[in-house]
C-alpha angles and dihedrals in degrees: 000000000000121000114196115201124198114295093030095281113153118213112228136180111258091240092056094042093052092046091052091050091048091049089053097047118358094175093056092047093049090047090050091050092052091048092049092048090051092047092055093040094244134124120252088250092055091049091050089048089057093045090051090077093067104019110032096155091051092050091048090050095048095041091050094048092047092041093231 
């Protein structure tokens, strides 16, 4: 079911949103994940572990592609 908010913004689950971003530009998403992990002084694996709580399919996709 789609829920359109004012200004034609569609609410999406974080998992779906991140997968769609990754499908559009995997290199940019992976770069952003590395940058975020560095900013919070964590490894990429630790960051993905935290993200798994809200976006498990995204984390499975990225982890599989990066073979981690």
